[in-house]
N, C-alpha and C positions, 0 to 999 in steps of 0.2 A: 216319265219325267214329271216333276212336280210343277205346279203353277201357282200364281198368286194374283190377287186383284190389283190392277194398276188404274189409277184415275189421273185425269189431267184437266187443267184449264188453260186455254190459249186466248190471250186477250191483247187488245190494242186500244188506241184512243177512242175508237167508236164502238167498243164493246168486245164480246168474246163468246166462246162456247165451251161446254164441258164434254170430255171424252172419257172412255173407259174400255177396259179389256181384261179378260182372264188370261194373263200372259204366261206362256210356258217358260220356265226357268232355263237359262243357258241355251237359248235358241235365237240365232241371229236373223234368219230369213223368215220371220213370222211376226206375230204379236202386233198386229195393226189395230191401233185404237180408233174406235168409232164414236161419233157424237151420241150422247145419251138420249136424244129425242128421236132422231130419224135413222140411227144406225148407219151413218154414211161417213165416208172418208173426210179428212180435213179439207182437201181441195174441192170436194163436192159441196160442203156446207159453208165454206168461207172463201170462195174464189175472189181474188182481188182485194181481200181485206188486208189492211196494214196491221201487223202484230209486233209487239215489243216485249212480251212476257210469255214464258212457257213454264207452268208449274206442274210437275209430274210427281205423284206420290205412289209409293209401293208399300207392300204389307210388311215385309221383313227381309233383311239381307242387304242388297245394294241394287242399283238400277241405272242404266244408261238410257237416254232417249235420243231420237233424231227425227228431223223432218227431212224427207228425201223425195225425189221424183220417182213415181212408181214405175216408170218406163226405163229411164237411164240409170236409176239407183244413185244418182248424184245426191250427196248429203248437203243440204242447204243450211241447216242450223242443227246444233247438237248441244247436249248438256247432261247433267246428273240429276237424278230424282232425289227426293227426300222421303224419309219414312212417314207413314200416315200420321197426321197430327202435328208435323213439324214443317209445314209450308212456310216459305219466306218469300213474299212478293218481291222485295227489293233484290234478293239474291237470285231471283229467277228471271232477271232482265236479260234480253238478247239484243244483238244489233237489229235495228228495225228491218222488217222483212215484209214483202207483199206476197201473199199466198197465191201459188199457181194452181190451176184446176187439177193438175196431175200430182199434187203433193199428198203424201200420207205421213201420219205420225206413228212411229213404231217405238217399242220398248224392248230392252234387253235386261231382264232382272236375273239375279242370282240369289239363291236361298242362303240362310245362315248355315255355316258349316256345322254338321252334326257331331263332329269329333272335338273333344276338349283340346284347347291349346292349338287350334288351327283356325285359319281365317281364309275366307274367299275375298277376292279383290277384282274390281273393275277399273278401267281407266279409259279416258279419251287421250290419244296422243296425236299432236298436230305436227306434221312435217310439211315441208314446202310442196309436197305432193297432195296434201289434204289431210282431213281428220281420219283416224282409224281407231276402232274399238279394240282395246287390249284387256287381258285379264289373266288370272291364275286362280286355281283351286287348291284347297288343303295346304295353305302356307303355314308351315310349322313356326311357332313362336321363335323370334330372335334368329331366324334363318333367312339369309338373303336369297330371294327366289325371283327368277326371271318372269317377266310378263310377256305374253305372246299374243299375236293377233287373234281376235275372236272369229275372224272371217277365214283365215288360212292356216292358223296355228304356227305361223313363222315368227321369228324374233325380229327385233327392231332393225337388225342388220340387213334384212330384206329390202329396206328402203335406202340402201347405200347410194351415194351420189346426191342425196337430198340433205336438207338440214332439219334438225330437231328444233322446232319453234316453240314448243311448250307442251304441257300435259296437265291433266287433272286426275288425281287418284281418289277413288272411293272404296274404302274397306267396308266390310259388312258392319252392321250396327254394333256399337260398343267396343270395337277394336281400335287400337291406336297405332298410328304409323310412326315408327322410329326414324326411318330414313329411306330415301330413294337414291340409288346409285346408277350412274351411267358408266358401263364397263366397256372399254375398248377391245378390239380383236386380240390384242396382246395380253389381255387379262388385267390391264392397269385401270385404275379408277380415273375417269375423266372429270367427273363432277359428283358431288354429294349434297343432298338437300335434306334437312330435317323436317318431319311432319308433326302431326298432332292428332288428337281424338276429335271426332265430330261432336259438337256441342251447340249451345245456343248461339255462339258466334260463327259456327262453321257447320251449318246444317247439311251442306252438300258435299264438300270436299275435305279430305284429310290433308291435301296439299295441292296447290295450283301454282305452276311455275311458267314463266315466259323466258325463253332463251333463244340462242341462235348458234347451235353446235352442229358441225358437219357429222353425218352418219357414215360410218365405214362398214364394209362387209364384215359381219361377225360382231358388230356392236350389240350389246344387250342393255336393257333397263331392268333393274332389280329393286324389289321392295323388301324391307324388313319391318315386321310388325309384331304386336302382342295382343292377345285377347284380353277381355276384361277380367 
């Protein structure tokens, strides 16, 4: 597997700290970022600290991050990274959070697709059950492609009985999102949203949506995109 340098700053009203890791691409259960001074976890160096911004930068491709409990694996806060040199403090704001001693900061990067006219994609999908990392590799230009869970490989329909509350899509650098479609179990389109390229106004996301749509068994979420 390939890897890339991931750096982060976590801050709040009383200050913050810097973290880093040489993170393995496309690996969910690893890539724990440690502080750059003492090489310790988030919860070890900032226990009890109030934070309101998480800025994560990756080398090339795309990247998800999350703050989670090391024991229960509960995701406390989550977001998208930005490519190195395109940090955006305002865009990195999170709901205010008090760091627990058991918290860790982890990253899930993916590399640029090496094949022409293909794109790698990551996403956070929020259901009434909680946040879940989704993604797809080798998405051919202008071809609607389903996103599946990065944890289980299952489609969105696995969360049937819950509601889709929103999502944030991040394509690899330089790719543009044409649209996102929610497809029902009968193959019909339940919703369509148009996206965009990431640029100075959208460092993190190609599309972020809030909604409240029931999920049925067999529901899928698909993206259509183009490379630069």
